N, C-alpha and C positions, 0 to 999 in steps of 0.2 A: 430383452434389452430395451431401455428407453430410447425414444426417438424424438428429437426436437424438430418441429417443422415451422419455418418462418416464412410467411407470405411476404415476399420482398416488396410487392407493390402496395401493401397496406402499411408498411413500416415508414415512420417519419424521421427515423434516425435520432431519437431522444437519448439512446444509450442506457436507459434504465435497466434493460436486461443484461447488458455487459457488466454493470455494477452488481446486479443481484445474483449472478451465477457463482455459486461457491466453488465450482471447478474451474472457472475462468476459461470456458471453452467457446464463448461467444465473442465475436469482435465485429467491428464495422467493416463493411465491404469497401473495396476501392472503386467499385462501380456505382452508378447512380440508377435509381429506379424511375418509373414513369412520372412520379411526383417531383423528381429532381433532388431526392435525398440519398445520402449514403445509407444503405440499409444494413441491418444486423445479419450476421451469418454464423453458423456453427462450423468450427474448423477442426474439432476433435470429438466427433460424435461418440465413439466408444467410451469416453470418460464420463459421459452423462450419467448421473445417479437418479434421474427421474424425480427430482424434488419439486418441479414445476414452478420454482420461484421466478423464472424468466417469464413464463406465461401469466403469472399472477401480477407482475409489475408492469406488463405491457398495456399502456393506455389505449392502444389502437386494436387490441385483440388480434394481433398479427401472429402470435405464437401459440402453438398447441404442442402438448407433450403427450406422446403415446407411450404407454408402459408395456404393452403386449403381454399382460397377465403374469409378469414377473413379480414375485414377492420378495422384498428385501427384509432380512432379519437383522434388527439392530442390536438384539441381545441374545446371547446363547442360552441363558437360563431364565426362568420366570422371575419377574420383579417382585420383591417382597416389601411390603410397607408396614412398618410397626410390628415386625416379627411374624405377621401372618403370611401364609404362602398361597 
C-alpha cells in the first residue's frame, strides 16, 4: 500500500500538492508549523494510489511517497499496437 509522508516543518503551504492529488486526499492543516505556515496533511491514506504527483509538484521536497513493493496493474490484457501482440 502506498504511503505519503509530508515533513510538516519543510512545507511552506503553497497547496500545489492539494491541487495535484487525483484522489483529493491531501488538505491543509489547521495547525501551523515552525515556519509559521499551514502545512499539507494526508487525511485519507488508504485511498492513495501511489502516483507520486504530490511529491513531484512539491517545490520544497517535503513529500515522499513509499509504495512498499506493490505493483499496480492498469490493464488486464497485453496492449496491442497495429495488430501486433
